[in-house]
C-alpha positions in Angstrom: 11.7 19.5 5.9 12.1 15.1 5.4 11.8 14.6 9.0 8.1 14.7 9.6 7.5 13.1 6.4 9.7 10.4 7.9 8.1 10.7 11.1 4.8 10.1 10.1 6.0 7.1 8.2 7.6 5.4 11.2 4.0 5.8 12.7 2.3 3.9 10.5 0.0 1.1 11.3 -2.6 -1.4 9.3 -5.7 -0.6 8.7 -7.5 -2.6 10.6 -12.0 -2.3 10.5 -15.3 -3.6 9.6 -13.6 -5.2 6.1 -14.4 -8.6 4.4 -11.2 -10.3 5.5 -11.7 -12.0 1.9 -11.0 -9.2 0.2 -7.7 -8.2 -1.5 -6.5 -5.2 0.5 -5.1 -3.8 -2.8 -8.5 -3.7 -4.6 -9.7 -1.8 -1.8 -7.3 0.7 -2.4 -7.3 1.2 -5.6 -11.5 1.5 -5.2 -11.5 4.0 -2.7 -8.5 5.9 -2.6 -7.7 8.2 -5.4 -4.4 9.6 -6.1 -0.8 8.0 -6.0 0.2 5.6 -3.7 3.3 4.6 -1.8 3.2 0.6 -0.9 5.4 -1.8 1.0 4.7 -4.5 1.1 6.0 -8.5 1.5 3.5 -9.6 -0.8 4.6 -11.6 -3.7 4.6 -9.3 -7.0 2.3 -11.3 -9.0 -0.6 -10.7 -6.2 -0.3 -6.8 -7.0 -3.6 -5.5 -9.5 -2.4 -4.4 -12.5 -4.2 -1.0 -12.7 -2.2 -0.4 -9.3 1.4 -0.1 -11.2 0.4 3.2 -13.1 -0.1 4.5 -9.7 1.5 3.9 -7.3 5.1 3.0 -6.6 6.1 0.1 -5.0 8.3 -1.2 -2.9 8.9 -5.2 -1.9 10.4 -6.2 1.1 12.0 -9.0 -0.4 14.0 -6.5 -2.5 15.3 -4.2 0.2 
């Protein structure tokens, strides 16, 4: 059961599209994707919007 999930995670790629590059990707995520999020990021802790902390599990690359 774990192997399909690991395979899906191994194939994850950044989203691309015609979005405004100046817009914070975390703000877009919070505004468009309801539900629980698992976010793996190299961004500093202060850059994550407060309202995402309650609906997300955040993994910071620096802590790995």
